[in-house]
Every structure is written in C-alpha cells, then in structure tokens.
C-alpha positions as CSV (number, residue, x, y, z in Angstrom):
1,M,2.8,-16.0,-4.2
2,I,4.6,-18.6,-6.6
3,Q,7.3,-18.8,-8.7
4,I,7.9,-19.4,-12.0
5,G,11.2,-19.2,-13.3
6,K,12.5,-15.7,-12.1
7,Y,9.0,-14.5,-11.9
8,G,6.9,-14.3,-8.8
9,V,3.3,-15.0,-9.7
10,G,0.9,-13.3,-6.9
11,R,-0.9,-10.3,-6.0
12,A,2.1,-8.5,-4.5
13,K,3.5,-8.3,-8.0
14,P,2.3,-7.3,-11.5
15,P,0.4,-9.5,-13.3
16,L,2.5,-12.0,-15.3
17,L,1.4,-11.7,-19.4
18,I,2.0,-15.2,-21.3
19,A,2.3,-14.3,-25.2
20,E,0.8,-17.1,-27.0
21,M,2.1,-17.6,-30.3
22,S,0.0,-20.7,-31.2
23,G,0.1,-21.3,-35.0
24,N,0.7,-17.5,-36.0
25,H,4.4,-18.6,-37.2
26,N,2.3,-19.4,-40.7
27,G,5.0,-22.4,-41.1
28,S,8.3,-20.5,-41.1
29,L,10.8,-20.5,-38.1
30,E,11.9,-17.3,-39.3
31,H,8.6,-15.6,-38.8
32,A,8.3,-17.4,-35.2
33,L,11.5,-15.8,-34.3
34,E,10.5,-12.3,-35.5
35,I,7.5,-12.5,-33.3
36,V,9.6,-13.9,-30.4
37,D,11.8,-10.4,-31.1
38,A,8.8,-8.3,-31.1
39,I,6.6,-9.6,-28.3
40,A,10.1,-9.6,-26.3
41,A,10.2,-5.7,-26.9
42,T,6.7,-5.2,-25.4
43,G,7.5,-6.4,-21.7
44,A,5.5,-9.5,-21.6
45,Q,7.6,-11.5,-19.5
46,A,6.5,-15.2,-20.9
47,L,6.2,-16.6,-24.6
48,K,4.0,-19.9,-25.1
49,L,3.8,-22.8,-27.6
50,Q,1.8,-25.8,-28.4
51,T,3.8,-28.8,-28.6
52,Y,1.5,-31.3,-31.0
53,T,1.4,-32.8,-34.1
54,A,-1.6,-33.7,-36.2
55,D,-1.3,-37.5,-35.3
56,T,-1.0,-36.7,-31.6
57,M,-4.3,-34.6,-31.6
58,T,-6.7,-36.6,-33.8
59,L,-6.9,-39.0,-37.0
60,D,-6.3,-38.7,-40.7
61,C,-10.2,-39.0,-41.0
62,D,-13.1,-37.7,-42.8
63,M,-15.9,-39.5,-40.4
64,P,-18.5,-37.1,-38.9
65,G,-17.1,-35.4,-35.9
66,F,-13.6,-35.2,-37.6
67,V,-14.9,-32.2,-40.0
68,I,-15.6,-29.0,-38.0
69,D,-19.5,-28.2,-39.1
70,D,-20.2,-25.4,-36.8
71,A,-20.7,-22.3,-39.3
72,D,-19.8,-19.6,-37.0
73,S,-16.2,-21.3,-36.6
74,L,-13.3,-19.4,-37.7
75,W,-12.3,-23.0,-39.2
76,A,-15.7,-24.4,-40.3
77,G,-15.4,-26.9,-42.9
78,R,-12.1,-27.6,-42.1
79,R,-10.9,-31.2,-41.5
80,L,-9.3,-31.5,-37.8
81,Y,-6.1,-33.3,-39.0
82,D,-5.5,-30.7,-41.5
83,L,-5.8,-27.8,-39.3
84,Y,-3.7,-29.3,-36.8
85,R,-1.0,-30.0,-39.3
86,E,-0.8,-26.4,-40.5
87,A,-1.2,-25.0,-37.0
88,H,1.5,-27.3,-35.2
89,T,5.0,-25.9,-34.4
90,P,7.4,-28.4,-35.8
91,W,9.2,-30.1,-32.6
92,E,12.6,-28.9,-33.8
93,W,11.7,-25.4,-33.9
94,H,11.1,-25.7,-30.3
95,A,14.9,-25.5,-29.3
96,P,15.8,-22.2,-31.4
97,I,12.3,-20.6,-30.5
98,F,12.9,-21.1,-26.8
99,E,16.2,-20.1,-26.9
100,R,15.6,-16.8,-28.4
101,A,13.2,-16.2,-26.0
102,R,15.5,-17.1,-23.2
103,K,18.0,-14.3,-24.7
104,H,15.3,-11.8,-24.1
105,G,15.0,-12.5,-20.4
106,M,11.4,-14.3,-21.2
107,L,9.7,-17.6,-20.0
108,A,10.0,-20.2,-22.6
109,F,7.4,-23.0,-22.3
110,S,4.3,-24.8,-23.9
111,T,1.4,-26.9,-23.8
112,P,1.6,-30.6,-24.2
113,F,-1.1,-32.5,-25.5
114,D,0.1,-35.7,-24.9
115,A,2.7,-37.7,-22.6
116,T,5.1,-37.3,-25.6
117,A,5.3,-34.0,-26.0
118,I,5.8,-33.6,-22.1
119,D,9.0,-36.2,-22.6
120,F,10.3,-34.1,-25.3
121,L,9.6,-30.9,-23.2
122,E,11.3,-32.2,-20.2
123,E,14.6,-32.5,-22.4
124,L,14.4,-28.5,-23.3
125,D,13.8,-28.0,-19.3
126,V,10.7,-25.8,-19.4
127,P,10.1,-24.1,-16.2
128,C,6.5,-24.8,-16.3
129,Y,3.5,-26.5,-18.1
130,K,-0.1,-25.5,-19.2
131,I,-3.0,-27.4,-19.7
132,A,-5.3,-26.4,-22.7
133,S,-8.8,-26.4,-21.9
134,F,-9.9,-29.1,-24.0
135,E,-7.3,-31.3,-22.0
136,N,-8.4,-30.2,-18.9
137,I,-10.4,-33.6,-18.4
138,D,-7.5,-35.6,-19.6
139,L,-6.3,-36.6,-16.1
140,P,-3.3,-39.1,-17.2
141,L,-2.1,-36.2,-19.0
142,I,-2.6,-33.6,-16.3
143,R,-1.0,-36.3,-13.6
144,K,2.0,-36.8,-15.7
145,A,2.7,-33.2,-16.4
146,A,2.2,-32.4,-12.9
147,S,4.8,-35.4,-11.6
148,K,7.4,-33.0,-12.8
149,G,7.3,-30.8,-9.9
150,K,6.9,-27.7,-11.7
151,P,4.3,-25.0,-11.5
152,L,1.1,-25.8,-13.4
153,I,-1.4,-24.0,-15.4
154,I,-4.7,-25.0,-16.3
155,S,-7.2,-23.3,-18.6
156,T,-10.9,-24.2,-16.9
157,G,-12.6,-23.4,-20.1
158,L,-15.6,-25.7,-20.8
159,A,-15.1,-27.5,-17.3
160,S,-17.7,-27.9,-15.0
161,L,-17.0,-27.1,-11.0
162,R,-17.1,-30.9,-10.5
163,E,-14.3,-31.3,-13.7
164,I,-11.9,-28.5,-12.2
165,A,-11.8,-29.9,-8.7
166,E,-11.1,-33.4,-10.1
167,A,-8.2,-31.8,-12.5
168,V,-7.2,-29.7,-9.2
169,E,-7.2,-33.0,-7.1
170,T,-5.2,-35.0,-9.8
171,A,-2.6,-32.3,-10.1
172,R,-1.8,-31.9,-6.3
173,G,-2.1,-35.6,-5.9
174,A,0.7,-35.9,-8.4
175,G,3.2,-33.4,-6.6
176,C,2.1,-29.9,-7.9
177,R,2.5,-27.2,-5.6
178,D,2.2,-24.4,-7.3
179,L,-0.9,-24.0,-9.3
180,V,-2.5,-21.6,-11.5
181,L,-6.2,-21.8,-12.7
182,L,-7.1,-20.0,-15.8
183,K,-10.6,-18.5,-16.6
184,C,-11.4,-19.2,-20.0
185,S,-14.4,-19.0,-22.4
186,S,-13.5,-21.7,-25.2
187,T,-15.1,-19.9,-28.4
188,Y,-12.5,-18.2,-30.9
189,P,-13.4,-15.0,-30.8
190,A,-14.7,-15.0,-27.3
191,S,-17.6,-12.8,-26.4
192,P,-16.8,-10.1,-23.5
193,A,-20.8,-11.6,-22.0
194,D,-19.6,-15.2,-22.0
195,S,-16.3,-14.1,-20.1
196,H,-17.7,-14.3,-16.8
197,L,-14.9,-12.5,-14.9
198,L,-16.6,-12.4,-11.3
199,T,-15.7,-16.5,-11.5
200,L,-12.1,-15.0,-10.7
201,P,-12.5,-14.8,-6.8
202,H,-14.9,-17.8,-6.8
203,L,-11.8,-19.7,-8.2
204,R,-9.5,-18.6,-5.6
205,E,-11.6,-19.2,-2.8
206,T,-12.6,-22.4,-3.4
207,F,-9.1,-24.0,-4.7
208,G,-7.1,-22.0,-2.8
209,C,-4.6,-21.0,-6.0
210,E,-3.1,-17.9,-8.1
211,V,-6.0,-17.4,-10.6
212,G,-5.9,-15.7,-13.9
213,L,-7.5,-15.2,-17.5
214,S,-6.9,-17.2,-20.7
215,D,-8.7,-14.5,-23.1
216,H,-9.7,-15.1,-26.6
217,T,-11.8,-12.0,-27.1
218,L,-10.8,-9.1,-29.0
219,G,-9.2,-6.2,-27.6
220,L,-7.7,-5.6,-24.2
221,G,-10.7,-4.1,-22.2
222,V,-11.4,-7.8,-20.6
223,A,-7.6,-8.6,-20.0
224,I,-7.5,-5.5,-18.1
225,G,-10.5,-5.7,-16.4
226,S,-9.4,-9.1,-14.8
227,V,-6.7,-7.4,-12.8
228,A,-9.3,-5.9,-10.8
229,L,-10.8,-9.3,-9.8
230,G,-7.5,-10.9,-9.0
231,A,-5.6,-12.2,-12.1
232,T,-2.5,-12.6,-11.6
233,V,-1.6,-14.5,-14.7
234,I,-3.1,-13.2,-18.2
235,E,-2.6,-15.1,-21.6
236,K,-3.2,-13.7,-24.9
237,H,-2.6,-15.0,-28.3
238,V,-0.1,-12.8,-30.4
239,T,0.9,-12.3,-34.0
240,L,3.4,-9.8,-35.6
241,R,0.6,-8.3,-38.1
242,R,-3.2,-10.0,-37.8
243,A,-2.9,-9.3,-41.9
244,D,-0.3,-11.9,-42.2
245,G,-3.1,-14.5,-41.6
246,G,-2.7,-17.4,-39.4
247,V,-4.8,-19.8,-38.0
248,D,-5.4,-17.8,-34.7
249,S,-4.8,-14.5,-36.3
250,A,-8.3,-13.1,-35.8
251,F,-8.2,-12.7,-32.4
252,S,-4.5,-12.3,-31.7
253,L,-2.9,-9.1,-30.4
254,E,0.3,-7.3,-32.8
255,P,3.2,-6.2,-30.8
256,H,1.7,-2.5,-30.2
257,E,-1.3,-3.9,-28.4
258,V,0.7,-6.5,-26.1
259,R,2.8,-3.5,-25.1
260,Q,-0.3,-1.8,-24.2
261,L,-1.6,-4.6,-22.3
262,V,1.6,-4.7,-20.5
263,E,1.2,-1.2,-19.2
264,E,-2.4,-0.9,-18.5
265,T,-2.8,-4.2,-16.4
266,E,0.1,-2.8,-14.4
267,R,-1.8,0.0,-13.8
268,V,-4.9,-1.9,-12.7
269,W,-2.5,-3.7,-10.4
270,Q,-0.8,-0.5,-9.1
271,A,-4.5,0.9,-8.5
272,L,-5.7,-2.0,-6.5
273,G,-4.1,-1.0,-3.3
274,Q,-5.7,-1.6,0.1
275,V,-8.8,-1.0,1.4
276,H,-8.5,2.7,2.5
277,Y,-10.3,5.4,3.7
278,G,-9.1,9.3,4.3
279,P,-6.4,11.1,2.5
280,S,-3.2,9.6,1.3
281,G,0.1,11.2,1.8
282,R,0.1,12.8,-1.1
283,E,-3.5,13.8,-0.6
284,R,-3.0,15.4,2.5
285,P,-2.1,18.9,0.9
286,S,-5.3,19.2,-0.8
287,L,-7.3,19.4,2.4
288,Q,-6.4,22.9,2.2
289,Y,-8.9,23.4,-0.6
290,R,-12.1,21.7,0.9
291,R,-15.2,23.9,2.2
292,S,-14.7,25.5,6.0
293,L,-16.8,28.1,7.7
294,Y,-15.5,31.6,7.1
295,V,-16.8,35.1,8.4
296,V,-18.0,36.5,5.2
297,K,-19.0,40.0,6.5
298,D,-17.5,41.8,9.4
299,I,-19.2,40.9,12.7
300,A,-19.1,43.3,15.7
301,E,-18.3,41.6,19.3
302,G,-21.4,40.2,20.8
303,E,-23.2,39.9,17.2
304,A,-25.0,36.8,16.4
305,F,-23.7,34.3,13.8
306,T,-26.0,33.7,11.1
307,P,-26.3,32.4,7.4
308,E,-25.6,36.4,6.2
309,N,-22.3,36.6,8.1
310,V,-21.0,33.1,8.0
311,R,-20.6,30.7,5.1
312,A,-19.1,27.2,4.2
313,I,-16.6,28.2,1.4
314,R,-12.9,27.3,0.3
315,P,-10.2,27.0,1.6
316,G,-10.2,24.8,4.4
317,F,-8.6,26.5,7.6
318,G,-12.1,27.4,9.6
319,L,-14.1,25.0,11.5
320,E,-15.7,21.9,9.2
321,P,-19.1,22.7,7.9
322,R,-20.8,20.2,10.2
323,H,-20.4,22.6,12.6
324,F,-22.6,25.4,10.9
325,D,-25.9,24.7,12.9
326,A,-24.6,24.5,16.1
327,L,-23.0,28.1,15.5
328,M,-25.8,29.8,14.2
329,G,-27.6,32.1,17.1
330,R,-24.1,32.1,19.0
331,R,-22.3,35.4,19.5
332,A,-18.6,36.4,18.8
333,A,-16.2,36.9,21.7
334,Q,-14.7,39.5,19.8
335,A,-15.1,41.6,16.7
336,I,-14.2,39.4,13.6
337,T,-13.2,40.6,10.0
338,R,-14.6,39.3,7.0
339,G,-12.3,36.6,5.4
340,T,-11.5,35.2,8.7
341,P,-11.6,31.3,9.1
342,L,-13.8,30.6,12.4
343,A,-12.2,28.9,15.2
344,W,-13.9,28.5,18.5
345,K,-12.1,30.8,20.1
346,W,-14.3,33.5,18.4
347,V,-17.1,32.4,19.6
348,A,-18.8,33.4,23.1
C-alpha cells in the first residue's frame, strides 16, 4: 500500500482512477474547468494534466521525422510542433485547474516532459508525478522527478523489460519509495488485443511495486478487466463530449462513462475477495436447498432401501447424496413415512 495525497493505493483499496484531460480543453480555460467539474461528479479521484510547450517537446521543423507519416495515426500529416502547440495546456492555466479539482476533493497533478516542467510543478505543490510512455527512457527526467521524494507513476508503453528495469532503478536510486508502473499500449486508440493485461502480475512480482493500466482502448472493458489482474491505478483520457473534438477526444471517455468505470471497477475490486471455498456467511441459508436423501415412498420396518423408495431431492435436510450407494440394500430400523429426510437413525 502506498499513499498519494489522501488516497491509499493498493489491493486493499478500490482502484485509483486518474482522469487525463490532455489537450481536450480545446484551447479554452473555461472548457477545461467544465471538464473538471463534470469529472469530479463521477467519483474519479484524480485529475491529470500534461505540462509542456511545443518548444520543450520538439523543434519547429519540417524535416523528416518532424511530420507524422503514419497513415493510421489520428494525427497523420500533422507537424509535431503544430500538434503540441495546439494540445498543450498553458502553464498559467495549471493553478486554476488544480485549484478547481482540489475544491472537489480530487488529486491534481501532471505529467512533466522536461526539467523546467518539474520545477514549475513543484511551485504548485503537486502530490506526485507521472512519467509518460515516450519519456520512460529519459532517465535524467525520471531522476529529477524521483528526487522530489513524491510518489512516481511511470507508464511502460514501448519499453522493454530492460528499459523498465533501468527506469525503476533510476527512480529508486534517486529517492523514490512509492512507485506505480502502468501497463500501456502506446497506440491511439489502442486495440484490446495489444493490451496484454497478463503482464500486470508479472510487473508486480518483478519490480515489487503497485501496478495499473494507462488505457487508450475504446470503451470500458479493458480497464475493468485489469482490476481482476491486480491493477490498483487506472488512467483514462476524458472529455466533456467527444463531439466537441479535441486532439484525444476519439479515445476519451465522457463523464457518464467515467462514472460507470468508477462503479464497475469498484465492483470487480469487491469481487476479488480471497481464496475461498464452501459457503459464505450469506450463502449458508441456501444449504437447505441442496439435494439430500429422502424417503419418496412409505417404507415398512425391515424393508430394504431401494432406488424406488429413496431418492436425492430438494430440500437438503437428509443425508448427503454421497451416501446413496452405501444405503442401498440396507433395511429400515422402523417404518418411515414418505417425505421423511433420511438419517442414520432410521437405518438398521
């Protein structure tokens, strides 16, 4: 169990749901605050931003590599610089957005993309840091974030096991004690088939930390399913309305879907329980509706028990059906009336 702000994170608590606003504010602080209000009403515990500028992310450049040439990308043909300039959250908006989220009782923090972003977020007293998938190989960035002594969440998308190990070693070496690794498929939107949720228990066992899911798939199913495999943190992109557009709106959840995700992930968490066999306390009254051995035809004293006068039926007040074979051929110690639950005292 680790503590992030007022929330405990671990298998003894319902999953922590992080709502990622990203660039879905569409360039409007008012719209961003509307998103905060709507998401707060869903029960999501945390709101996350991304802290960068186009200039801290890339170069204003048209050379190969600086234009997205993947035809399947949501942002095909866009220059990286233009995309980040459109999607970034102005730094002067962070304080009012965080303040609004905190008024609702939510955790409010961000993903820094360079050292200057960490310095800025420290001034806003964020409770933790998130390292994005594409930055999980930026060991100096991880080292600086970890040096602040706050919980650190790292997305593992794209990273090999060796690269994850380097990131974890760097974070712990710089002072991080509370670490969460998020399984992530760094495609947008992601396919459920590429989610590989079975990695979650392996991550937990290998690195001895809390694990979760940064989910870019459409819908709720993958995120809900991750809880059954040990996810204690779930991150999902959110928007007010997908119809509003926005750089990440196509794979973002609307508020009513976030509310459903909160409810369903908690249901799965409640259902995990522990290794258990036999009736629970609430099931115990139902034992009476099991089958048991009953006299189904009047039996005279000394008469043999046969399949014609004894059957396994409901309710469950007689001998267990496993005694049926041993009972056959033995004789009644006294007359037994049809409808009587069999007990050894009736057997000679």
